C-alpha atoms as one frame of an Amber mdcrd trajectory, in Angstrom:
protein
   4.228 -13.113 -50.930   1.506 -11.334 -49.192  -0.791 -13.403 -46.602  -3.090
 -10.292 -45.410  -5.684 -11.396 -42.902  -9.281 -10.334 -44.421 -11.023 -12.718
 -41.873 -11.336 -11.103 -38.363 -12.594 -14.187 -36.823  -9.630 -16.547 -37.120
  -9.063 -18.458 -33.853  -5.988 -19.369 -32.349  -5.735 -22.592 -33.684  -6.666
 -21.601 -37.520  -3.991 -18.837 -37.437  -1.261 -21.239 -36.220  -2.521 -24.059
 -39.015  -2.060 -21.205 -41.543   0.909 -19.300 -40.873   2.842 -21.319 -37.929
   4.077 -19.948 -34.539   4.532 -16.092 -34.484   5.788 -15.846 -31.077   3.609
 -13.283 -29.662   4.065 -14.858 -26.299   7.359 -13.818 -25.890   6.479 -10.278
 -24.999   6.017 -11.311 -21.460   9.350 -12.745 -21.176  10.285  -9.352 -22.449
   8.448  -7.613 -19.915   9.502  -9.614 -17.054  13.132  -9.103 -18.468  12.885
  -5.281 -18.391  11.201  -5.403 -15.080  13.710  -7.410 -13.396  16.604  -4.883
 -14.903  14.835  -1.719 -13.910  13.143  -3.007 -10.526  10.242  -1.160  -9.504
   8.926   0.988  -6.575   6.435   0.568  -3.648   5.556   2.831  -0.880   3.509
   2.147   1.920   2.552   4.186   4.968   1.622   2.578   8.522  -0.694   4.639
  10.559  -1.513   4.199  14.291  -1.223   5.296  17.974   2.201   4.633  19.299
   2.497   0.761  20.871   0.570  -1.221  18.488   3.420  -2.930  16.865   3.628
  -0.878  13.175   7.480  -1.326  13.131   7.534  -5.165  14.048   4.718  -5.719
  11.335   6.696  -4.199   8.462   9.660  -5.866   9.505   8.049  -9.294   9.651
   6.057  -8.370   6.215   9.215  -8.208   4.127  11.403 -10.511   6.543  13.860
  -7.054   6.900  15.087  -4.777   9.343  13.391  -1.913   7.434  11.421   0.181
   9.581  12.592   3.611  11.005  12.809   2.172  14.546  14.963  -0.604  13.232
  17.491   1.614  10.995  18.054   4.348  13.749  20.693   3.795  15.823  20.110
   4.185  19.542  16.541   4.701  18.563  14.467   6.066  21.471  10.723   5.912
  21.589   9.062   9.152  22.660   5.838  10.518  22.374   5.738  13.345  19.777
   3.630  16.292  20.721   2.712  16.705  16.606   2.263  14.163  13.727   5.806
  13.986  12.114   6.214  11.724   9.087   9.524   9.794   7.983  10.010   7.855
   5.250  12.599   5.052   4.951  13.911   3.625   1.667  15.648   0.061   0.908
  16.307  -1.912  -1.849  14.991  -5.222  -1.433  16.286  -8.179  -3.812  14.593
 -11.781  -4.095  15.393 -14.187  -7.099  16.809 -11.339  -9.441  14.038  -8.935
  -8.705  14.770  -5.845  -7.069  12.282  -3.429  -5.320  12.806  -0.178  -3.757
  10.795   0.124  -0.848   9.779   2.898   1.094   8.147   2.828   4.419   6.392
   6.068   5.529   6.108   5.988   9.487   3.649   8.714  10.907   4.903   9.132
  14.769   2.229  10.844  17.128  -0.940   9.985  15.494  -3.295   9.628  17.951
  -1.265   9.776  20.887  -2.323  13.385  22.176  -5.262  14.093  24.688  -6.805
  16.061  21.772  -6.262  14.253  18.608  -8.427  16.905  16.300  -7.196  17.201
  12.922  -3.875  14.979  13.667  -4.515  13.621  10.006  -3.742  16.884   8.279
  -0.083  16.438   8.098  -1.026  12.907   6.351  -3.333  14.565   4.106  -0.787
  17.276   3.247   2.246  14.505   2.495  -0.197  12.381   0.269  -0.997  15.558
  -1.905   2.612  16.460  -1.768   3.780  13.185  -3.418   0.997  13.492  -6.141
   2.208  17.317  -6.776   5.700  16.122  -7.072   4.642  13.309  -9.665   2.271
  16.074 -11.483   4.848  18.662 -11.759   7.257  16.119 -13.196   4.643  14.571
 -15.618   3.922  18.275 -16.953   7.561  19.583 -17.317   8.649  19.971 -21.303
  11.882  17.837 -20.745  10.707  15.176 -18.450  12.479  12.017 -16.914  12.126
   8.763 -19.034  11.175   7.185 -15.682   9.507   9.755 -13.129  10.734   8.895
  -9.595   7.438   7.627  -7.770   6.908   8.553  -4.201   3.366   8.249  -4.178
   1.762   6.318  -1.388   0.470   2.924  -3.163  -0.993   1.533   0.287  -1.905
   2.795   3.738  -2.125   0.323   6.618  -3.950   1.758   9.476  -3.564   0.151
  12.490  -6.578  -0.350  14.897  -6.144  -1.078  18.761  -7.643  -4.574  19.653
 -10.505  -3.102  22.035 -13.138  -5.596  21.073 -15.440  -2.931  20.744 -15.914
  -0.627  17.779 -14.293   2.279  15.350 -13.224   5.152  17.838 -14.091   8.611
  16.207 -10.521   8.970  15.287 -10.623   5.750  13.365 -13.815   6.758  11.260
 -12.676  10.409  10.934  -9.132   9.281   9.465 -10.332   6.593   7.013 -13.641
   8.934   5.783 -10.897  11.612   5.014  -8.297   9.247   3.577 -10.078   6.918
   1.766 -10.678   8.861  -1.583  -7.022   9.527  -1.198  -4.904   6.297  -0.881
  -6.028   2.664  -0.542  -6.447   1.785   3.207  -5.923  -1.753   4.275  -7.153
  -1.829   8.002  -5.640  -4.166  10.276  -6.199  -5.342  14.126  -3.138  -4.829
  15.981  -1.728  -7.208  18.373  -4.929  -9.625  17.915  -3.582 -12.180  20.169
  -5.034 -10.291  23.162  -8.334 -11.272  21.940 -10.027 -14.597  22.209 -11.047
 -16.251  18.789 -14.760 -15.219  19.544 -13.776 -11.822  20.581 -11.782 -11.415
  17.567 -14.439 -12.380  15.098 -17.153 -10.343  16.842 -14.882  -7.312  16.952
 -13.979  -8.136  12.845 -18.002  -8.019  12.364 -18.713  -4.913  14.150 -15.779
  -2.790  12.490 -17.247  -3.924   9.004 -20.680  -2.781  10.035 -19.044   0.419
  11.153 -17.259   0.961   7.654 -20.346   0.503   6.182 -22.705   2.811   8.313
 -19.912   5.614   7.516 -19.426   5.074   4.101 -15.745   4.526   4.174 -14.166
   2.778   1.553 -11.136   0.306   2.240  -9.081  -1.621  -0.238 -10.022  -3.439
  -2.528 -12.836  -1.207  -3.574 -15.784  -3.228  -5.116 -16.270  -0.204  -7.783
 -12.835  -0.922  -9.234 -13.406  -4.957  -9.539 -12.955  -5.299 -13.435 -13.673
  -9.273 -14.027 -15.729 -11.732 -12.391 -12.267 -13.601 -10.969 -11.049 -10.587
  -9.328 -14.575  -9.840  -8.039 -14.681 -13.351  -6.518 -11.301 -12.875  -5.029
 -11.646  -9.442  -3.764 -15.183 -10.397  -2.307 -13.596 -13.172  -0.062 -10.901
 -10.388   0.932 -13.597  -7.928   1.980 -15.419 -10.678   4.107 -11.925 -10.940
   5.858 -11.161  -7.408   6.477  -9.763  -6.055   8.700  -7.278  -8.582   8.974
  -6.503  -9.887  12.802  -2.582  -9.469  12.814   0.526 -10.085  15.212   3.914
  -9.571  14.248   7.318 -10.615  15.498  10.907 -11.029  14.442  11.674 -13.788
  16.853  12.075 -17.434  15.831  10.961 -20.547  17.936  11.612 -24.405  17.188
   7.941 -26.060  16.485   7.932 -29.717  15.731  11.359 -29.447  14.534  11.012
 -26.573  12.265  12.001 -23.024  12.717   8.848 -20.458  12.752   8.281 -16.832
  13.441   6.336 -16.822  16.374   5.367 -15.059  19.696   6.167 -17.180  22.849
   3.576 -17.182  26.042   3.288 -19.373  28.767   0.355 -21.242  27.087   2.638
 -21.805  23.946   3.591 -20.170  20.649   1.698 -18.116  18.641   2.560 -18.690
  15.186   2.832 -15.516  13.069   2.446 -17.356   9.486  -0.230 -19.878  10.963
  -3.648 -18.974   9.440  -5.306 -20.772  12.443  -3.429 -18.419  14.951  -3.459
 -14.932  13.063  -4.493 -13.619   9.857  -0.641 -12.025   8.789  -0.343 -14.422
   5.966  -3.475 -13.209   4.795  -2.227  -9.533   4.675   1.303 -10.599   3.404
  -0.594 -12.303   0.402  -2.812  -9.424  -0.001   0.178  -6.586  -0.198   2.686
  -8.679  -1.816   2.064 -11.839  -3.465  -1.309 -10.948  -4.908  -2.392  -7.381
  -5.197   0.900  -5.302  -5.254   0.519  -4.244  -8.894  -3.036  -3.808  -8.364
  -2.341  -1.210  -5.643  -0.077   0.867  -8.117  -2.194   0.730 -10.576  -5.334
   2.179  -8.744  -3.056   4.679  -6.975  -1.802   5.575 -10.641  -4.808   5.142
 -12.620  -7.650   6.310 -10.248  -6.521   8.032  -7.166  -3.628  10.047  -8.634
  -5.966  10.489 -11.855  -8.478  12.196  -9.704  -5.823  14.527  -8.301  -4.333
  15.378 -11.493  -8.004  16.411 -12.939  -8.920  18.442 -10.047  -5.350  20.320
 -10.002  -5.603  21.115 -13.765  -9.175  22.128 -13.690  -8.139  24.890 -11.031
  -7.487  28.367 -11.762  -3.955  28.638 -10.457  -2.339  25.636 -12.758  -2.675
  27.007 -16.419  -0.968  25.718 -19.489   0.681  29.172 -20.181   2.705  28.191
 -16.705   3.723  25.164 -18.153   5.583  26.555 -21.464   8.720  26.460 -19.443
  10.386  23.208 -18.505  11.253  25.007 -15.318   8.571  26.102 -12.714   8.463
  30.079 -11.258  11.079  30.166  -8.697  11.260  31.277  -4.984  14.730  32.585
  -3.424  16.145  30.735  -6.471  14.709  27.428  -5.837  13.049  25.431  -8.794
  10.105  24.605  -7.251   9.575  21.581  -9.612  12.586  20.063  -7.251  10.791
  20.566  -3.985
């Protein structure tokens, strides 16, 4: 019995009446099961000068001791003479879902008297991860699942000066905005009054606009009206004014994460006290997959097209599964 459908305009109800339940929706459960088994990767970079609480904020975001500072025995804080990048990876599991989280720290950024070109090692690192992924993609015998070390999000820490963006902030975000999704945050925002905080946020948004700086979520990437509405509200709130801590305190009989001062407790997850919860929701609960999609489909794609158009990458180079070697080292493994 052949029940070929010739009327393409059948509604869901008409389809169900004619042929009964098909079960197409079960594909969502299949996708969920595969993702839970395989897990997924998420890579974030934290950039900002020393003393802004980058390690504490990352630990607070994922409620784990995952920052480089927390994972290094006998860690000693010292000012680096140059910007050095360190990546630390952890597998975090919650309700059966595994995530390999990599946090890339950038000690030394903005810590010198002369910070000229201090963003160059960061640009180099981001491009190296794109290049690594590209070479894996172009291998003849490529892996079924290519390891993804590309930076999906860069959290950029602004000091709570209460004034405006500094030249180093403008320069960094202008140069990196087309390469990686940047989420700016005001660090240690509890040092500002509510009025100072609001004025500072408004001034930063003006400075971003005046300098043509793209931060996440970019308006040009909004795909549907619901997404556009949500992202518009986020853009109106950026930069998030945040406070990080791993200390718990009792408030009205409940344990809360907070910073204790002589005036009271600043509750990290209380939106009336700071915008940490908004940042966490953006990075993890609402936009994590979108950050990965923007990285793969737009930012990496731009890099891939540019590299394949350059004269030094030709398809004749790619006929072998291995790239030319230097000193016996397979460049595809670098």
